[in-house]
C-alpha positions in Angstrom: -18.0 -16.6 -160.6 -19.1 -20.2 -160.7 -21.0 -22.0 -158.1 -17.8 -23.7 -156.5 -16.4 -20.2 -155.9 -19.7 -19.1 -154.4 -19.7 -21.9 -152.0 -16.0 -21.4 -151.1 -16.8 -17.7 -150.6 -19.9 -18.4 -148.4 -17.6 -21.1 -146.5 -15.0 -18.7 -145.9 -17.5 -15.9 -144.6 -18.9 -18.7 -142.3 -15.4 -19.5 -141.0 -15.0 -15.6 -140.5 -18.2 -15.5 -138.4 -16.7 -18.3 -136.3 -13.5 -16.3 -135.8 -15.8 -13.1 -134.9 -17.7 -15.3 -132.3 -14.5 -16.5 -130.7 -13.4 -12.8 -130.3 -16.8 -12.0 -128.3 -14.8 -10.9 -125.3 -12.7 -8.5 -127.3 -15.3 -6.0 -128.8 -12.5 -4.1 -130.6 -12.0 -7.2 -132.8 -15.5 -8.9 -132.6 -17.5 -6.0 -133.8 -15.5 -5.1 -137.0 -15.2 -8.8 -137.9 -19.0 -9.3 -137.5 -19.8 -6.1 -139.5 -17.5 -7.4 -142.1 -19.2 -10.6 -142.2 -22.6 -8.9 -142.5 -21.2 -6.9 -145.6 -19.7 -10.0 -147.2 -22.9 -11.9 -146.9 -25.0 -9.2 -148.2 -22.6 -8.4 -150.9 -22.7 -12.2 -152.2 -26.6 -12.1 -152.2 -26.5 -8.8 -154.1 -23.9 -10.3 -156.5 -25.8 -13.4 -157.2 -29.2 -11.5 -157.7 -27.7 -8.8 -160.1 -25.7 -11.0 -162.0 -27.8 -14.2 -162.2 -31.3 -13.1 -161.0 -30.5 -16.1 -158.6 -33.4 -15.8 -156.3 -36.1 -16.1 -159.3 -33.9 -18.8 -161.1 -33.4 -20.9 -157.8 -37.0 -20.6 -157.0 -38.1 -21.6 -160.6 -35.9 -24.8 -160.6 -35.4 -25.9 -157.2 -38.1 -28.2 -155.6 -40.4 -26.2 -153.5 -39.6 -27.9 -150.2 -35.8 -27.3 -150.6 -36.3 -23.7 -151.6 -38.8 -23.0 -148.6 -36.1 -24.4 -146.3 -33.3 -22.5 -147.8 -35.3 -19.2 -147.8 -36.4 -19.7 -144.2 -32.6 -20.0 -143.2 -31.7 -17.2 -145.4 -34.3 -14.7 -144.0 -33.8 -15.6 -140.5 -30.1 -15.1 -141.0 -30.7 -11.5 -142.2 -33.1 -11.1 -139.2 -30.4 -12.2 -137.1 -27.9 -9.7 -138.4 -30.4 -6.9 -138.0 -31.0 -7.9 -134.6 -27.4 -8.3 -133.5 -26.4 -5.0 -134.9 -28.5 -2.8 -132.6 -28.3 -5.1 -129.6 -24.4 -5.2 -130.0 -24.0 -1.5 -130.4 -26.1 -1.1 -127.1 -24.0 -3.7 -125.3 -20.9 -1.8 -126.3 -22.5 1.3 -125.0 -22.9 -0.4 -121.6 -26.5 -1.9 -121.8 -25.5 -5.2 -120.2 -29.1 -6.4 -119.7 -29.1 -7.0 -123.4 -26.1 -9.8 -123.2 -28.4 -12.8 -122.7 -30.6 -11.7 -125.6 -27.6 -10.9 -127.8 -26.2 -14.4 -127.0 -29.4 -16.4 -127.8 -29.6 -14.4 -131.2 -26.1 -15.4 -131.7 -26.9 -19.1 -131.4 -29.8 -19.0 -133.5 -28.1 -17.0 -136.0 -25.1 -19.6 -136.1 -27.5 -22.4 -136.6 -29.4 -20.7 -139.3 -26.2 -19.5 -141.3 -25.0 -23.1 -141.2 -28.5 -23.9 -142.6 -27.9 -21.4 -145.4 -24.7 -22.8 -146.2 -25.8 -26.5 -146.3 -29.0 -25.9 -148.1 -27.2 -23.7 -150.7 -25.7 -27.0 -152.0 -29.1 -28.5 -152.6 -30.6 -25.5 -154.2 -27.6 -24.8 -156.6 -27.3 -28.5 -157.5 -31.0 -28.2 -158.9 -30.4 -24.8 -160.6 
């Protein structure tokens, strides 16, 4: 898989995230879409790491400031997924007091996930 396909894949997952968010009022659609996005994002990270040792190579070749920004976005994205999963499950089970927290997490998550997508072009252009 070359970098163009990786960016296409990442962009497609980002679009799927937007579809999932648009279905927030329909949990039977929202939940499976968002879990699929998590699995797809995690699969791409694992693919890049195991086939290209991507984290080490990108860190070795990319300017430090670009890599630090990209890693901040990437790690925050993963944290967002790991926060959304339990709060989403609890919301689904009726814990409505978590709705505002889940919504704020979703907004931050969407911003940092877009940041991952944008900075990946910079990081990969330097690798």
